C-alpha positions in Angstrom: 0.1 0.0 0.0 1.4 3.4 -0.8 -1.1 6.3 -1.3 0.3 8.8 -3.9 -1.3 12.0 -1.7 1.1 14.9 -1.0 1.4 18.6 0.0 3.3 21.3 -1.8 4.5 22.8 1.7 4.9 21.1 4.9 5.8 24.3 6.9 2.5 23.8 8.6 2.0 20.8 8.6 3.3 20.3 12.6 1.4 23.3 13.4 -2.0 21.4 11.8 -1.4 18.4 13.4 -1.0 19.9 17.0 -4.2 21.8 16.2 -6.0 18.5 15.9 -5.0 17.5 19.2 -5.5 20.9 20.8 -9.0 22.1 19.4 -12.2 19.8 19.2 -13.2 17.9 16.1 -15.0 20.1 13.8 -18.6 18.3 12.0 -16.3 18.7 8.5 -12.5 19.4 8.3 -12.6 21.5 5.4 -11.1 24.7 3.9 -13.3 26.8 5.6 -12.2 25.0 9.0 -8.4 25.4 8.2 -9.2 29.2 7.6 -10.6 29.4 11.3 -8.1 27.6 13.0 -5.4 29.6 11.3 -4.3 28.5 8.1 -5.4 30.6 5.1 -2.7 29.8 2.7 -3.7 27.7 -0.1 -0.4 25.6 0.4 -2.2 24.2 3.4 -5.2 22.7 1.7 -3.3 20.1 0.4 -3.7 18.4 4.1 -6.8 17.4 4.1 -6.7 15.1 1.3 -3.6 13.7 3.1 -5.5 13.3 6.1 -8.6 11.4 3.7 -6.1 9.1 2.7 -4.8 8.4 6.4 -8.3 7.5 7.2 -8.6 10.5 10.0 -11.1 12.0 7.9 -14.1 10.5 5.6 -14.5 10.9 1.9 -17.0 13.9 2.8 -14.3 15.3 5.8 -16.1 13.9 8.9 -13.5 13.2 11.4 -13.1 9.7 11.8 -12.7 7.6 15.1 -8.7 7.3 13.8 -8.9 11.7 14.3 -10.5 11.2 17.4 -8.1 8.6 18.5 -5.3 11.3 17.7 -6.8 13.7 20.2 -5.5 11.9 23.2 -1.9 13.7 23.0 -0.9 10.5 25.1 -0.9 8.2 22.2 -1.1 10.6 19.0 2.2 8.8 17.8 1.3 5.7 17.8 -1.7 6.4 16.0 -0.2 8.7 13.6 2.3 5.5 13.2 -0.5 3.0 12.4 -2.0 5.3 9.5 1.7 5.6 8.2 2.3 1.8 8.5 -1.1 1.2 7.0 -1.2 3.4 3.7 2.7 3.9 3.0 3.1 0.0 3.8 5.4 -0.4 0.8 8.1 2.3 2.0 8.5 0.2 5.6 9.6 -2.6 3.1 12.7 -0.8 2.2 13.9 -0.2 5.9 11.6 -0.6 8.9 13.4 2.0 10.5 13.0 4.8 7.9 15.2 8.0 8.0 16.1 10.7 6.0 19.2 8.4 4.9 16.5 6.5 2.9 15.0 9.4 1.1 16.6 8.4 -2.5 15.0 5.1 -2.4 11.8 6.5 -1.1 11.5 8.9 -3.7 12.0 5.7 -6.3 9.3 3.9 -4.8 6.9 6.8 -5.5 8.2 6.7 -9.0 7.9 3.2 -9.7 4.4 2.8 -7.9 3.0 5.5 -9.2 4.8 6.2 -12.2 5.4 10.2 -10.3 7.7 12.8 -12.1 10.6 13.5 -10.6 9.1 16.8 -8.4 5.6 14.9 -7.8 8.4 12.0 -6.2 9.9 14.7 -3.9 6.9 16.4 -2.7 5.4 12.9 -2.1 8.8 11.9 -0.1 8.6 15.2 1.7 5.1 14.8 2.9 6.0 11.6 4.2 8.9 12.6 6.3 7.1 15.2 7.6 4.7 13.0 8.8 7.0 10.4 10.0 8.4 13.1 12.1 5.4 13.4 14.3 4.7 9.5 14.5 6.0 6.5 16.1 5.4 3.6 13.8 6.6 1.1 16.0 4.3 1.4 18.5 1.8 -1.0 19.3 -1.3 0.2 18.3 -4.1 1.2 20.9 -6.9 -1.0 21.3 -10.1 -0.3 22.6 -10.6 -1.2 26.0 -12.8 -4.1 27.0 -16.9 -3.9 27.7 -17.4 -3.2 31.7 -18.4 -6.7 33.2 -22.0 -6.5 33.3 -22.0 -6.0 29.4 -19.9 -8.8 29.0 -22.2 -11.2 31.1 -24.8 -9.6 29.3 -22.8 -10.5 25.9 -22.4 -13.9 27.4 -26.0 -14.8 28.4 -27.3 -13.5 25.2 -24.9 -15.6 23.2 -25.5 -18.5 25.2 -29.6 -17.8 24.0 -28.6 -17.9 20.5 -26.6 -21.1 20.4 -29.9 -22.8 21.7 -31.7 -20.8 18.8 -29.5 -22.2 16.2 -30.0 -26.0 16.6 -33.8 -25.2 17.1 -36.3 -27.1 14.0 -36.7 -23.2 12.9 -33.1 -22.5 11.8 -32.3 -21.7 8.5 -30.8 -24.1 6.5 -29.9 -24.2 2.2 -29.8 -27.8 0.6 -27.5 -28.8 3.7 -25.6 -25.4 3.8 -25.1 -23.7 7.3 -24.7 -20.2 7.6 -22.7 -18.5 10.3 -23.1 -14.9 10.7 -20.2 -12.5 12.5 -21.3 -9.8 14.4 -19.2 -7.1 15.5 -20.4 -5.3 18.7 -19.3 -1.6 19.4 -17.1 -0.3 22.2 -19.8 1.1 24.3 -20.7 1.2 28.4 -24.4 1.4 27.3 -26.1 -2.0 27.8 -28.7 -0.9 26.2 -26.9 -0.8 23.2 -26.1 -4.1 23.5 -29.6 -5.4 24.2 -31.3 -3.8 21.6 -28.6 -5.5 18.8 -29.4 -8.7 20.3 -33.1 -8.2 20.0 -33.0 -7.0 16.4 -30.9 -10.2 15.8 -33.5 -12.4 17.6 -36.6 -10.9 15.6 -35.2 -10.8 12.2 -32.6 -13.6 12.1 -33.4 -16.4 14.4 -37.2 -16.7 13.6 -39.3 -17.9 10.2 
């Protein structure tokens, strides 16, 4: 994986990323938002597609969970490091501990993967190294906290109930095939959310 997004100037990259940590997340991270936090140059607008490529923003500019996680200054470097590993993965094959001494190889990778011109490859490498200076790619990615014991117990109880229903005569089978449904539960402390999910599954999937 190797994103082709880049900025024409990286002078304000550290300041923009610091503003993300210091300020509240906007509804949309747009050019207007950039100007409102003090970055009025057109050169700074290139941070928006870069943040989208890194998974900090959705396609319409809405801050993502990664954006919010980055605002925790105790995890900022590891969150950005994870994003760089995901979206600049090809570069880390050159050297797991990339540094300025690898710049020529990094530019060459952009040229070979994206057919970039010399100038564009320089800008792509420049953008990457500006972000790398703010990240810790070797840090373990932060994990979501486990749900409280009360929720875990509720999930286990509901899970047992659903297992018993799977062998119910009204279970759905097609031509001897068995279908397994995987459910990704959201991280929340509100047990009502889990109850609603299990109730919906019971009503819509486990009954005829």
